[in-house]
C-alpha positions in Angstrom: 86.0 -130.3 -39.1 89.4 -130.4 -37.6 92.8 -130.0 -39.5 91.0 -130.8 -42.4 89.4 -134.4 -40.8 85.6 -134.2 -40.1 84.7 -134.9 -36.0 82.8 -137.6 -35.6 81.9 -140.1 -32.5 82.7 -143.6 -32.1 84.5 -145.5 -34.8 86.3 -143.6 -37.3 85.2 -145.3 -40.8 86.6 -144.4 -44.3 83.5 -142.9 -45.5 84.4 -140.3 -42.7 88.0 -139.7 -44.3 86.4 -139.4 -47.5 86.7 -135.9 -47.9 90.5 -135.8 -47.1 91.2 -138.4 -49.5 89.4 -136.7 -52.3 91.6 -133.3 -51.5 94.8 -135.3 -51.7 93.8 -136.7 -54.9 92.8 -133.6 -56.5 96.3 -131.9 -55.7 97.8 -134.7 -56.8 95.8 -134.5 -60.0 96.3 -130.8 -61.0 99.9 -130.6 -59.7 103.1 -131.5 -60.4 104.2 -132.7 -56.8 108.1 -133.1 -56.5 109.3 -136.6 -56.2 111.1 -135.7 -53.1 107.7 -134.7 -51.4 105.8 -138.0 -53.0 108.7 -140.0 -51.4 108.6 -138.3 -48.1 104.8 -139.4 -47.9 105.5 -142.7 -48.9 107.8 -142.9 -45.9 105.3 -141.2 -43.7 102.8 -144.4 -44.9 105.5 -146.8 -44.2 106.4 -145.6 -41.0 103.1 -145.6 -39.8 102.3 -149.1 -41.1 105.0 -150.7 -39.0 105.3 -148.1 -36.1 107.7 -147.2 -33.6 108.8 -148.2 -30.1 110.5 -146.0 -27.7 110.6 -143.4 -30.1 112.7 -145.8 -32.5 111.3 -147.0 -35.7 110.5 -150.7 -35.8 112.6 -152.9 -38.2 110.5 -153.2 -41.7 110.2 -156.7 -42.4 108.7 -155.9 -46.1 109.5 -153.6 -48.7 107.1 -150.7 -49.3 107.2 -151.6 -53.1 106.2 -155.3 -51.7 103.2 -153.6 -49.6 101.9 -151.6 -52.6 101.2 -154.9 -54.7 97.8 -156.2 -54.8 97.0 -159.3 -52.4 97.1 -161.8 -54.7 100.8 -160.9 -55.2 101.6 -160.7 -51.6 100.9 -157.1 -51.1 98.0 -155.2 -49.5 97.0 -153.2 -52.3 98.2 -150.0 -51.1 99.1 -147.3 -53.7 102.5 -145.6 -53.7 102.5 -141.7 -54.3 104.8 -141.5 -57.3 102.7 -144.0 -59.3 99.3 -142.3 -57.9 100.8 -139.3 -59.8 101.8 -140.8 -62.6 98.2 -142.2 -63.1 96.5 -138.9 -62.7 98.9 -137.2 -65.1 98.1 -139.9 -67.7 94.1 -139.2 -67.4 95.0 -135.6 -68.0 96.6 -136.6 -71.4 93.7 -138.8 -71.9 91.5 -136.0 -71.6 93.8 -133.8 -74.1 93.3 -136.7 -76.7 89.9 -137.3 -76.4 87.8 -134.2 -75.2 87.1 -131.1 -76.8 86.5 -128.2 -73.6 88.0 -125.0 -72.6 90.8 -126.9 -71.0 92.0 -128.9 -73.8 91.3 -125.9 -76.2 93.7 -123.8 -74.0 96.7 -126.3 -73.7 96.4 -127.7 -77.4 96.5 -123.8 -78.7 99.6 -122.9 -76.1 101.6 -126.2 -77.0 100.5 -128.3 -79.5 99.4 -126.1 -82.2 101.9 -127.0 -84.8 101.8 -130.6 -85.3 99.4 -132.0 -82.5 100.1 -133.4 -79.2 102.4 -136.4 -80.8 105.0 -133.5 -82.0 104.1 -131.5 -78.6 105.6 -134.6 -76.8 108.8 -134.7 -78.4 109.3 -131.2 -77.7 111.2 -129.9 -74.7 109.4 -126.3 -74.1 106.6 -125.6 -72.0 106.0 -125.2 -68.0 107.1 -128.0 -65.7 103.4 -129.3 -65.2 103.1 -129.6 -69.2 106.3 -131.1 -69.3 105.3 -133.9 -66.6 102.4 -134.5 -68.8 104.1 -135.2 -71.8 106.8 -137.3 -69.9 103.6 -140.1 -69.6 102.0 -138.9 -73.2 103.7 -142.2 -74.6 102.3 -144.7 -72.4 99.0 -143.3 -73.1 99.2 -143.2 -76.7 100.7 -146.5 -77.0 97.9 -148.1 -75.1 95.2 -146.0 -77.2 93.5 -147.2 -80.3 91.5 -144.5 -82.6 88.3 -145.9 -84.2 88.0 -143.6 -87.3 84.8 -142.9 -89.3 84.8 -146.3 -91.0 83.6 -147.7 -88.1 80.1 -146.4 -87.9 77.7 -145.1 -90.2 75.6 -141.8 -89.4 76.0 -141.6 -85.7 75.9 -145.2 -84.7 78.5 -148.0 -84.5 79.2 -150.2 -87.7 78.8 -153.4 -85.4 80.0 -155.8 -88.0 83.4 -153.6 -88.8 83.9 -153.3 -85.5 83.6 -157.2 -84.4 86.0 -157.7 -87.5 88.6 -155.1 -86.1 88.7 -156.0 -82.1 86.4 -159.4 -81.7 82.9 -160.0 -80.9 83.3 -159.7 -77.2 84.9 -156.8 -76.8 83.1 -155.1 -79.7 79.8 -155.4 -77.7 81.4 -154.0 -75.0 82.7 -151.0 -76.6 79.2 -150.4 -78.4 77.5 -150.2 -75.1 79.9 -148.0 -73.2 81.8 -145.6 -76.0 79.4 -143.2 -77.4 80.1 -143.2 -81.2 81.3 -139.7 -82.5 80.0 -137.9 -85.4 80.7 -138.9 -89.0 84.1 -138.3 -90.5 85.6 -137.9 -86.6 87.9 -140.2 -84.5 86.6 -142.2 -81.3 89.8 -143.1 -79.0 89.0 -146.6 -76.7 91.7 -147.6 -74.1 93.0 -151.1 -74.8 93.8 -152.3 -71.3 90.4 -152.0 -70.2 87.5 -154.5 -71.9 85.0 -151.8 -72.7 87.5 -149.1 -74.0 86.6 -146.8 -71.3 89.7 -144.9 -69.5 90.2 -145.6 -65.6 93.1 -144.9 -63.2 93.0 -148.1 -61.8 94.2 -149.8 -65.2 96.7 -147.0 -65.4 98.4 -147.9 -62.0 98.0 -151.8 -63.3 100.3 -150.6 -66.5 103.1 -148.9 -64.4 103.2 -150.9 -61.1 105.9 -153.3 -59.9 104.6 -156.7 -60.5 105.2 -159.8 -58.2 104.3 -163.4 -58.5 100.8 -164.6 -57.9 100.6 -166.4 -54.7 99.4 -170.2 -55.0 96.8 -169.4 -52.2 95.1 -167.2 -54.1 94.7 -169.7 -56.9 92.9 -171.6 -54.6 88.5 -172.1 -54.4 87.6 -169.4 -51.4 86.2 -171.8 -49.6 89.1 -173.8 -49.3 90.9 -170.6 -48.2 88.3 -170.1 -45.5 88.7 -173.6 -44.0 92.2 -173.5 -43.9 92.0 -170.1 -42.1 89.5 -171.6 -39.7 91.7 -174.7 -39.2 94.8 -172.5 -38.8 92.9 -170.3 -35.7 91.9 -173.4 -34.0 95.5 -174.7 -34.1 96.7 -171.5 -32.5 93.6 -172.0 -30.3 94.6 -175.3 -29.4 98.5 -174.6 -29.0 97.6 -171.7 -26.5 95.4 -173.9 -24.4 97.8 -176.8 -24.5 100.6 -174.3 -23.2 98.5 -173.0 -20.1 97.5 -176.4 -19.3 101.0 -177.3 -19.2 101.6 -174.4 -17.4 98.8 -174.8 -14.6 99.9 -178.3 -14.2 103.5 -177.6 -13.5 102.1 -174.9 -10.6 99.8 -177.8 -9.4 102.7 -180.0 -9.2 104.8 -177.8 -7.3 102.3 -176.9 -4.8 
């Protein structure tokens, strides 16, 4: 290890950097990192992407927000650090809503003893970390559906009632993915995903800046491959033609 990165021989792969990536994600997940620092990290990545020449930054032809869009919207699929931290905070809010462990019990007892989490989100008291969680609480709560005791019999899902509520296809996904609760309790499903399971990727898709879908992404993949091959052949022919013209001029001069 050197500076947090595993020493390797040969090509440096994504797997070699996995430990470093996990460290960053874990820090972002449990800390309320100042926005100034997150913007600085975004700037460092943007500068690294475009590079510099003779100590001066090169012109940035595309904005950082565009680079962070999915590839089918003209971006490269990179993640903005502000959006990443927001997604991680939403993950913690989801755990506050759905899990019952020592961590959630502590925060509920400290901040949500009266009125529950919904009322706690409307109050301004608490640590900076808690306030950061409560800022994203409405976005999580608005995309969460509580399935109450009417949706299962004993400790199993009442599939007929569930199908009537959310449709057959999604009901089957939920039944196979989400474990039913104990009789008389609620189970929460995450609406942005088909199977009802919370993912940070789905939260990023909610909060990110959206762009228009590129027409090329709608083409069949084999058409795109053929087009790329044709483009490369054209470039090769152009370069070869230019080289031949230069050679011809040199022969003519001699």
